[in-house]
C-alpha positions in Angstrom: 3.0 12.1 37.1 5.8 10.4 35.1 3.1 8.1 33.2 1.0 11.1 32.3 4.2 12.9 30.7 4.8 9.6 28.9 1.7 9.3 27.6 1.4 13.0 26.6 4.7 12.7 24.8 3.4 9.5 22.8 0.1 11.4 21.8 2.2 14.5 20.8 4.5 12.0 18.6 1.3 10.2 17.2 -0.3 13.5 16.5 3.1 14.6 14.9 3.3 11.5 12.8 -0.4 12.0 11.6 0.4 15.6 10.6 3.3 14.6 8.6 1.5 11.8 6.9 -1.5 14.4 6.1 1.1 16.7 4.7 2.6 14.2 2.6 -0.6 13.1 1.3 -1.9 16.5 0.3 1.3 17.1 -1.4 1.0 13.9 -3.4 -2.4 14.6 -4.5 -2.1 18.4 -5.0 -2.2 17.9 -9.0 -4.7 15.2 -9.0 -7.7 16.3 -11.0 -11.0 14.4 -10.7 -14.5 15.2 -12.5 -16.1 14.2 -9.3 -14.7 15.7 -5.8 -15.8 12.7 -4.0 -13.1 10.8 -6.1 -10.4 12.7 -4.8 -11.6 12.7 -1.2 -11.9 8.9 -1.5 -8.3 8.6 -3.0 -7.0 10.7 -0.2 -8.7 8.5 2.6 -7.2 5.4 0.6 -3.8 6.8 0.4 -3.6 7.7 4.0 -5.0 4.0 4.7 -2.3 2.2 2.6 0.4 4.7 4.0 -0.3 3.3 7.4 0.0 -0.4 6.6 2.8 -0.4 3.9 2.8 -3.5 2.0 -0.7 -4.8 3.5 -3.5 -6.0 1.3 -6.2 -3.9 0.7 -8.7 -5.6 3.1 -5.9 -5.4 5.9 -5.1 -1.5 5.2 -9.2 -0.9 4.9 -9.7 -2.5 8.3 -13.2 -3.4 7.9 -15.6 -4.7 4.8 -17.1 -1.4 4.2 -13.8 0.5 3.6 -12.6 -2.6 1.8 -15.7 -2.6 -0.7 -15.4 1.3 -1.1 -11.6 1.0 -2.2 -12.5 -1.9 -4.6 -15.2 0.2 -5.9 -12.9 3.3 -6.2 -10.3 1.3 -8.2 -12.9 -0.4 -10.7 -14.8 2.9 -11.5 -14.8 3.6 -15.2 -14.8 7.7 -14.4 -11.4 7.0 -12.5 -8.4 6.6 -14.7 -5.1 5.2 -13.6 -3.6 8.7 -15.4 -6.0 10.7 -12.7 -4.7 8.9 -9.6 -1.1 9.0 -10.7 -0.9 12.6 -11.8 -0.4 14.4 -8.5 2.4 11.8 -7.7 4.1 12.3 -10.9 4.2 16.1 -10.3 5.2 15.7 -6.7 8.0 13.4 -7.9 9.3 16.0 -10.5 9.3 18.8 -7.8 11.4 16.6 -5.6 14.0 16.0 -8.2 16.9 18.5 -8.1 17.3 21.1 -10.8 20.9 20.2 -11.6 22.3 17.5 -13.8 23.6 15.1 -11.1 22.4 11.5 -11.7 19.8 10.2 -9.9 19.8 6.5 -8.8 17.0 4.5 -8.9 16.7 1.2 -7.1 15.4 -1.5 -8.6 15.0 -5.4 -7.5 15.6 -7.5 -10.5 15.3 -10.9 -9.0 13.7 -13.7 -10.8 12.8 -17.1 -10.0 12.5 -20.2 -12.2 10.9 -23.3 -11.0 11.3 -25.0 -14.4 13.0 -28.4 -14.2 13.6 -31.1 -16.9 13.8 -33.9 -14.1 10.9 -33.3 -11.5 11.6 -36.3 -9.5 13.8 -34.8 -6.7 10.8 -32.3 -5.9 8.9 -33.7 -3.1 6.4 -32.5 -0.6 7.8 -29.3 1.0 5.2 -29.1 4.1 2.8 -31.9 5.5 0.2 -30.0 7.6 -0.5 -31.0 11.1 -1.8 -34.6 10.2 -5.3 -33.8 9.2 -6.6 -35.8 6.6 -9.7 -35.7 4.3 -12.5 -38.1 4.3 -10.5 -40.1 1.9 -7.3 -40.2 3.8 -5.3 -37.6 2.0 -3.4 -34.8 3.3 -5.2 -31.4 2.3 
């Protein structure tokens, strides 16, 4: 009995999270306008997939080859522009901004790395793989 209540509670939370994700996607894409309705449907699906795998690659978020190929096809489609994709997001951001004139903080990471050196002799091998060597005896 206790396990059943826990499972129902978890299912309820998952359904609630899915509902909230769907609402968020709907708000972000409300102002997007595409010449073909299918493009809007595909963007909605992609945004939902990517929001579930934040920071992941396209294949990881897509989960299978068919969805990965569809995502790449969508992004390379000459009839879909960056402006069309982002228009809904820009409008949603405008609506979230307060109407008063208080400052808005925008966090931005400006970290830079430079690997340029005048003397390269101190640079050595950083990692040696598990002893595997190719046919010429070199470590790959």
